C-alpha positions as CSV (number, residue, x, y, z in Angstrom):
1,M,83.6,164.6,44.1
2,I,82.5,164.7,47.9
3,E,81.3,161.5,49.1
4,P,80.7,160.7,52.9
5,S,82.7,157.6,54.3
6,A,80.4,154.7,54.1
7,A,81.6,153.8,57.7
8,T,81.3,157.2,59.5
9,G,79.4,159.7,57.2
10,D,82.5,162.0,57.3
11,V,83.7,163.8,54.5
12,I,87.2,162.6,53.5
13,C,89.8,164.7,52.1
14,S,90.4,164.6,48.3
15,R,94.1,164.4,48.3
16,A,95.3,160.8,47.2
17,E,95.7,158.4,50.1
18,C,94.5,160.8,52.7
19,T,91.9,159.4,55.1
20,N,91.5,162.8,57.2
21,E,88.2,164.3,57.6
22,A,87.7,167.3,55.3
23,T,87.5,170.8,56.9
24,W,87.6,172.7,54.0
25,L,85.7,172.8,50.4
26,I,87.5,173.9,47.5
27,Y,85.4,175.3,44.6
28,W,87.3,175.4,41.1
29,R,86.8,175.1,37.4
30,N,88.7,174.6,34.2
31,P,87.7,177.7,32.0
32,R,88.9,175.9,29.0
33,I,86.3,173.3,29.2
34,H,83.7,174.5,31.8
35,A,81.1,177.2,31.5
36,A,81.3,180.1,34.2
37,D,78.3,178.7,36.1
38,R,80.0,175.0,36.4
39,T,82.2,174.5,39.1
40,K,83.7,171.4,40.7
41,T,84.2,170.9,44.5
42,W,87.1,169.1,46.3
43,S,87.4,168.6,50.0
44,A,90.3,169.1,52.1
45,C,91.7,168.5,55.5
46,D,93.7,171.2,57.3
47,E,97.0,169.5,56.3
48,H,96.2,169.7,52.5
49,H,94.0,172.6,52.1
50,E,96.9,174.9,51.1
51,F,98.4,172.1,48.7
52,L,95.3,171.5,46.8
53,T,94.4,175.2,46.5
54,R,97.9,176.0,45.1
55,Y,97.8,173.0,42.7
56,L,94.6,174.3,41.3
57,E,95.7,177.9,41.2
58,S,99.2,177.1,39.5
59,R,97.0,175.8,36.6
60,G,95.2,179.1,36.2
61,F,92.0,177.7,37.4
62,P,89.5,180.1,39.3
63,V,89.5,178.9,42.9
64,S,87.6,179.8,46.1
65,T,87.6,178.0,49.5
66,E,85.0,177.7,52.3
67,S,85.4,176.2,55.8
68,R,83.1,173.4,56.2
69,S,82.2,174.7,59.8
70,T,80.5,177.7,58.1
71,R,78.1,175.6,56.2
């Protein structure tokens, strides 16, 4: 879930214990429990973008990413 930081309004990376501002959005779903039209969104900083994407892909989840700068 993406929630802006209460103090700054910035979106924070979804990686555990990371407090960096998110620069990526990662869209994914678990096809075993979610319909094709249901996606979840994680946020990621540049440092954790690849890690979080690979984590989801290794579980066979459909994944796509988008730079927050293009929104």
